[in-house]
The first five atom37 places (N, CA, C, CB, O) and aatype in JSON, in Angstrom:
{
  "aatype": [20, 20, 20, 20, 20, 20, 20, 20, 20, 20, 20, 20, 20, 20, 20, 20, 20, 20, 20, 20, 20, 20, 20, 20, 20, 20, 20, 20, 20, 20, 20, 20, 20, 20, 20, 20, 20, 20, 20, 20, 20, 20, 20, 20, 20, 20, 20, 20, 20, 20, 20, 20, 20, 20, 20, 20, 20, 20, 20, 20, 20, 20, 20, 20, 20, 20, 20, 20, 20, 20],
  "atom_mask": [
    [1, 1, 1, 1, 1],
    [1, 1, 1, 1, 1],
    [1, 1, 1, 1, 1],
    [1, 1, 1, 1, 1],
    [1, 1, 1, 1, 1],
    [1, 1, 1, 1, 1],
    [1, 1, 1, 1, 1],
    [1, 1, 1, 1, 1],
    [1, 1, 1, 1, 1],
    [1, 1, 1, 1, 1],
    [1, 1, 1, 1, 1],
    [1, 1, 1, 1, 1],
    [1, 1, 1, 1, 1],
    [1, 1, 1, 1, 1],
    [1, 1, 1, 1, 1],
    [1, 1, 1, 1, 1],
    [1, 1, 1, 1, 1],
    [1, 1, 1, 1, 1],
    [1, 1, 1, 1, 1],
    [1, 1, 1, 1, 1],
    [1, 1, 1, 1, 1],
    [1, 1, 1, 1, 1],
    [1, 1, 1, 1, 1],
    [1, 1, 1, 1, 1],
    [1, 1, 1, 1, 1],
    [1, 1, 1, 1, 1],
    [1, 1, 1, 1, 1],
    [1, 1, 1, 1, 1],
    [1, 1, 1, 1, 1],
    [1, 1, 1, 1, 1],
    [1, 1, 1, 1, 1],
    [1, 1, 1, 1, 1],
    [1, 1, 1, 1, 1],
    [1, 1, 1, 1, 1],
    [1, 1, 1, 1, 1],
    [1, 1, 1, 1, 1],
    [1, 1, 1, 1, 1],
    [1, 1, 1, 1, 1],
    [1, 1, 1, 1, 1],
    [1, 1, 1, 1, 1],
    [1, 1, 1, 1, 1],
    [1, 1, 1, 1, 1],
    [1, 1, 1, 1, 1],
    [1, 1, 1, 1, 1],
    [1, 1, 1, 1, 1],
    [1, 1, 1, 1, 1],
    [1, 1, 1, 1, 1],
    [1, 1, 1, 1, 1],
    [1, 1, 1, 1, 1],
    [1, 1, 1, 1, 1],
    [1, 1, 1, 1, 1],
    [1, 1, 1, 1, 1],
    [1, 1, 1, 1, 1],
    [1, 1, 1, 1, 1],
    [1, 1, 1, 1, 1],
    [1, 1, 1, 1, 1],
    [1, 1, 1, 1, 1],
    [1, 1, 1, 1, 1],
    [1, 1, 1, 1, 1],
    [1, 1, 1, 1, 1],
    [1, 1, 1, 1, 1],
    [1, 1, 1, 1, 1],
    [1, 1, 1, 1, 1],
    [1, 1, 1, 1, 1],
    [1, 1, 1, 1, 1],
    [1, 1, 1, 1, 1],
    [1, 1, 1, 1, 1],
    [1, 1, 1, 1, 1],
    [1, 1, 1, 1, 1],
    [1, 1, 1, 1, 1]
  ],
  "atom_positions": [
    [[42.11, 198.1, 133.28], [42.65, 196.95, 133.32], [42.97, 196.5, 134.58], [43.63, 196.93, 132.58], [43.23, 195.3, 134.6]],
    [[43.04, 197.15, 135.8], [43.47, 196.91, 136.74], [42.07, 195.96, 137.29], [44.02, 198.2, 137.42], [41.9, 196.04, 138.51]],
    [[41.29, 195.29, 136.7], [39.92, 195.38, 136.81], [39.67, 194.1, 136.66], [39.21, 196.26, 135.91], [38.72, 193.48, 137.14]],
    [[41.08, 193.44, 135.55], [40.54, 192.38, 134.75], [42.37, 192.08, 134.76], [39.39, 192.8, 133.08], [43.27, 192.51, 134.03]],
    [[42.38, 191.29, 135.75], [43.72, 190.58, 135.71], [43.89, 189.32, 134.71], [44.01, 190.08, 137.14], [44.98, 189.2, 134.16]],
    [[42.76, 188.25, 134.41], [43.01, 187.58, 133.68], [43.45, 187.93, 131.94], [42.08, 186.93, 133.97], [44.17, 187.23, 131.23]],
    [[42.78, 189.24, 131.57], [43.25, 189.53, 130.38], [44.51, 190.66, 130.63], [42.02, 190.02, 129.47], [44.98, 191.04, 129.56]],
    [[45.08, 191.22, 131.74], [46.67, 191.71, 131.39], [47.82, 190.15, 131.22], [47.32, 192.92, 133.04], [48.73, 190.02, 130.41]],
    [[47.34, 189.12, 132.3], [47.84, 187.77, 131.91], [47.77, 187.56, 130.24], [46.9, 186.62, 132.69], [48.77, 187.25, 129.59]],
    [[47.19, 187.65, 129.99], [46.42, 187.22, 128.17], [47.42, 187.86, 127.86], [44.68, 187.82, 127.36], [48.43, 187.17, 127.78]],
    [[47.56, 188.93, 127.63], [48.33, 190.34, 126.71], [50.14, 189.89, 127.04], [47.76, 192.51, 127.71], [50.94, 189.62, 126.14]],
    [[50.4, 189.9, 128.24], [51.37, 190.0, 128.64], [52.48, 188.47, 128.26], [50.99, 190.4, 129.99], [53.71, 188.58, 128.21]],
    [[51.64, 186.93, 127.98], [51.87, 185.85, 127.68], [52.12, 186.36, 126.14], [50.81, 184.81, 128.12], [53.26, 186.66, 125.77]],
    [[50.95, 186.43, 125.24], [51.26, 186.89, 124.1], [51.22, 185.64, 122.86], [52.62, 187.56, 124.34], [50.14, 185.14, 122.54]],
    [[52.37, 185.27, 122.31], [52.73, 183.6, 121.79], [52.68, 182.97, 122.47], [53.83, 183.13, 121.31], [52.03, 181.93, 122.31]],
    [[53.4, 183.27, 123.7], [53.38, 181.84, 124.84], [52.05, 181.2, 124.84], [53.66, 182.26, 126.6], [51.94, 179.98, 124.68]],
    [[50.99, 182.02, 125.01], [49.32, 181.73, 125.66], [49.1, 181.11, 124.12], [47.99, 183.47, 126.29], [48.01, 180.55, 124.07]],
    [[49.65, 181.05, 123.14], [49.01, 180.78, 121.73], [49.53, 179.48, 121.78], [49.44, 181.73, 120.34], [48.8, 178.49, 121.75]],
    [[50.9, 179.42, 121.85], [52.03, 177.64, 122.09], [50.75, 176.99, 123.04], [54.26, 177.78, 123.46], [49.82, 176.27, 122.68]],
    [[51.07, 177.5, 124.36], [49.82, 176.6, 125.04], [48.77, 176.02, 124.6], [49.22, 177.14, 125.79], [48.57, 174.81, 124.71]],
    [[47.91, 176.95, 123.99], [46.87, 176.48, 123.46], [47.02, 175.71, 122.9], [46.28, 177.01, 122.96], [46.39, 174.7, 123.19]],
    [[48.12, 175.67, 121.48], [48.19, 174.45, 120.89], [48.47, 173.17, 121.12], [48.68, 174.55, 120.28], [47.84, 172.2, 120.7]],
    [[49.77, 173.18, 122.02], [49.93, 172.18, 123.03], [48.88, 171.63, 123.86], [50.75, 172.6, 123.82], [48.83, 170.47, 124.28]],
    [[48.37, 172.2, 123.98], [46.99, 171.22, 124.84], [45.88, 170.66, 124.35], [46.25, 171.92, 125.79], [45.03, 169.93, 124.87]],
    [[46.01, 171.14, 123.2], [45.11, 170.97, 121.95], [45.08, 169.38, 121.11], [45.68, 172.16, 120.85], [44.33, 168.49, 120.71]],
    [[46.6, 169.85, 121.24], [47.31, 168.32, 120.35], [47.47, 167.22, 121.64], [49.33, 168.67, 119.45], [47.38, 166.04, 121.32]],
    [[47.72, 167.53, 123.1], [47.86, 166.54, 124.0], [46.42, 165.78, 124.18], [48.43, 167.15, 125.31], [46.18, 164.59, 124.39]],
    [[45.32, 167.16, 124.0], [44.01, 166.04, 123.98], [43.92, 165.2, 122.36], [42.25, 167.09, 124.26], [43.68, 164.0, 122.42]],
    [[44.05, 165.62, 121.43], [44.11, 164.84, 120.59], [45.16, 163.28, 120.3], [44.23, 165.75, 119.84], [45.03, 162.37, 119.47]],
    [[46.2, 163.52, 121.42], [46.84, 162.55, 121.27], [46.19, 161.51, 121.84], [47.98, 162.71, 121.63], [46.18, 160.31, 121.57]],
    [[45.28, 162.54, 123.2], [44.45, 161.35, 124.41], [43.44, 160.77, 123.56], [43.53, 162.11, 125.97], [43.37, 159.54, 123.51]],
    [[42.83, 161.33, 123.04], [41.24, 161.46, 122.02], [41.36, 159.86, 120.57], [41.33, 163.82, 120.77], [40.48, 159.24, 119.98]],
    [[42.68, 159.79, 120.53], [42.85, 158.85, 119.31], [43.93, 158.23, 119.48], [42.9, 159.44, 118.01], [44.9, 158.44, 118.75]],
    [[43.97, 156.95, 120.94], [44.59, 155.95, 120.98], [44.65, 154.66, 119.96], [44.27, 155.71, 121.98], [45.71, 154.1, 119.7]],
    [[43.32, 154.23, 119.37], [43.24, 153.54, 118.91], [43.62, 153.37, 117.38], [42.41, 153.42, 119.31], [43.63, 152.34, 116.71]],
    [[43.96, 154.83, 116.96], [44.24, 154.93, 115.53], [46.31, 154.58, 115.15], [43.6, 156.84, 115.11], [47.01, 154.74, 114.14]],
    [[46.58, 154.09, 116.48], [48.07, 153.4, 116.25], [49.16, 154.83, 115.91], [48.0, 152.07, 114.62], [49.16, 155.89, 116.55]],
    [[49.93, 154.54, 114.88], [51.07, 155.36, 114.46], [50.05, 157.3, 113.58], [52.2, 153.96, 112.92], [50.24, 158.5, 113.37]],
    [[49.17, 156.31, 113.45], [48.19, 157.97, 112.49], [47.88, 158.48, 113.77], [46.28, 157.73, 111.25], [46.77, 158.92, 113.46]],
    [[48.01, 158.82, 115.14], [47.55, 159.69, 115.89], [48.72, 160.64, 115.44], [47.29, 159.27, 117.42], [48.17, 161.74, 115.38]],
    [[49.81, 160.78, 115.14], [50.02, 162.14, 115.07], [49.51, 163.64, 113.79], [51.37, 161.92, 115.14], [49.71, 164.86, 113.71]],
    [[48.85, 162.64, 113.06], [47.9, 163.4, 112.33], [46.92, 163.82, 112.73], [47.55, 162.96, 111.49], [46.24, 164.26, 111.79]],
    [[46.4, 163.94, 113.76], [45.05, 164.79, 114.29], [45.97, 165.82, 115.64], [43.44, 163.36, 115.14], [45.47, 166.87, 116.03]],
    [[47.07, 165.38, 116.09], [47.73, 166.11, 116.65], [48.55, 167.19, 116.04], [48.28, 165.44, 117.24], [48.82, 168.2, 116.69]],
    [[48.86, 167.06, 115.15], [49.76, 168.24, 114.44], [48.12, 168.92, 113.81], [51.32, 167.54, 112.88], [48.13, 170.15, 113.71]],
    [[47.22, 168.46, 113.54], [46.17, 169.42, 113.06], [45.4, 170.11, 114.44], [45.03, 168.52, 112.04], [44.33, 170.67, 114.21]],
    [[45.68, 170.11, 115.28], [45.23, 170.01, 116.56], [46.15, 171.4, 117.11], [45.54, 168.38, 117.31], [45.67, 172.3, 117.8]],
    [[47.51, 171.32, 116.64], [48.61, 172.18, 117.57], [48.6, 173.23, 116.69], [50.25, 171.55, 117.9], [48.6, 174.38, 117.13]],
    [[48.58, 172.97, 115.28], [48.25, 174.23, 114.66], [47.05, 174.55, 114.71], [48.55, 174.33, 113.47], [46.93, 175.47, 113.9]],
    [[46.0, 174.33, 115.23], [44.24, 174.99, 115.09], [44.39, 175.99, 116.5], [42.54, 173.39, 115.34], [43.69, 176.95, 116.82]],
    [[45.27, 175.54, 117.03], [45.38, 175.53, 118.88], [45.51, 176.83, 118.82], [46.76, 174.68, 119.88], [44.84, 177.81, 119.13]],
    [[46.96, 176.52, 118.15], [48.17, 177.88, 118.07], [47.25, 179.22, 117.14], [50.03, 177.24, 116.85], [47.15, 180.36, 117.58]],
    [[46.62, 178.75, 115.75], [45.7, 179.6, 115.79], [44.61, 180.42, 116.49], [45.44, 179.28, 115.32], [44.37, 181.61, 116.29]],
    [[44.04, 179.7, 117.26], [43.16, 180.09, 117.75], [43.38, 180.94, 119.12], [42.49, 179.09, 117.78], [42.79, 182.01, 119.25]],
    [[44.19, 180.45, 120.09], [44.94, 181.11, 120.82], [45.53, 182.57, 120.47], [45.79, 180.29, 121.0], [45.38, 183.44, 121.33]],
    [[46.37, 182.97, 118.92], [46.89, 183.77, 118.8], [45.91, 184.94, 118.58], [47.73, 183.46, 118.03], [46.0, 186.1, 118.97]],
    [[44.74, 184.18, 117.68], [43.68, 184.95, 117.05], [42.83, 185.69, 118.9], [42.43, 183.53, 115.77], [42.66, 186.9, 119.0]],
    [[42.64, 185.2, 119.49], [42.2, 185.56, 120.98], [43.03, 186.5, 121.48], [42.22, 184.41, 121.97], [42.56, 187.43, 122.15]],
    [[44.49, 186.4, 121.2], [45.39, 187.62, 121.77], [45.01, 188.82, 121.19], [46.92, 187.5, 121.5], [44.73, 189.84, 121.82]],
    [[44.99, 188.62, 119.42], [44.29, 189.9, 119.12], [43.35, 190.33, 119.27], [44.22, 190.16, 118.34], [43.17, 191.54, 119.37]],
    [[42.12, 189.17, 119.37], [41.03, 190.19, 119.39], [41.4, 190.91, 120.94], [39.3, 189.38, 119.24], [41.42, 192.14, 121.08]],
    [[41.59, 190.27, 121.69], [41.65, 191.24, 123.28], [42.5, 192.12, 122.86], [42.28, 190.53, 124.85], [42.18, 193.14, 123.45]],
    [[43.48, 192.37, 122.13], [44.31, 193.46, 122.35], [43.5, 194.34, 121.85], [45.64, 193.47, 121.81], [43.4, 195.43, 122.41]],
    [[42.57, 193.96, 120.43], [41.73, 194.99, 120.03], [40.64, 196.03, 120.92], [41.07, 194.32, 119.17], [40.25, 197.17, 120.66]],
    [[40.37, 195.2, 121.95], [39.2, 195.58, 122.44], [39.4, 196.57, 123.5], [38.48, 194.48, 122.86], [38.62, 197.45, 123.87]],
    [[41.39, 196.09, 124.23], [41.78, 196.7, 125.24], [42.16, 198.0, 124.47], [42.82, 195.95, 126.06], [42.43, 198.88, 125.28]],
    [[42.25, 198.37, 123.34], [42.76, 199.38, 122.62], [41.37, 200.38, 122.71], [43.33, 198.86, 121.04], [41.18, 201.5, 123.18]],
    [[40.56, 199.43, 122.05], [39.41, 200.32, 121.65], [38.72, 201.09, 122.94], [38.28, 199.38, 120.88], [38.11, 202.16, 122.98]],
    [[39.14, 199.83, 124.33], [38.38, 201.11, 125.39], [39.43, 201.95, 126.25], [37.27, 200.35, 126.68], [39.18, 202.7, 127.2]],
    [[40.45, 201.68, 125.77], [41.18, 202.6, 126.53], [41.32, 203.64, 125.44], [42.57, 202.04, 127.18], [41.92, 204.69, 125.65]]
  ]
}
């Protein structure tokens, strides 16, 4: 773990990392769909949920790899 500070940071942040991924995805969705008007919230909510799930899965995958290697 000493050789991989990024992995250590991801493991330390845990669910906060997943929330940041979700918020970044939601912000990107809001910026990419400005022509939809009020309907922009729908892809942003989907992106928030998907980004959170993706970030959480990544943290779990890193945890499994680190546990297996050690």
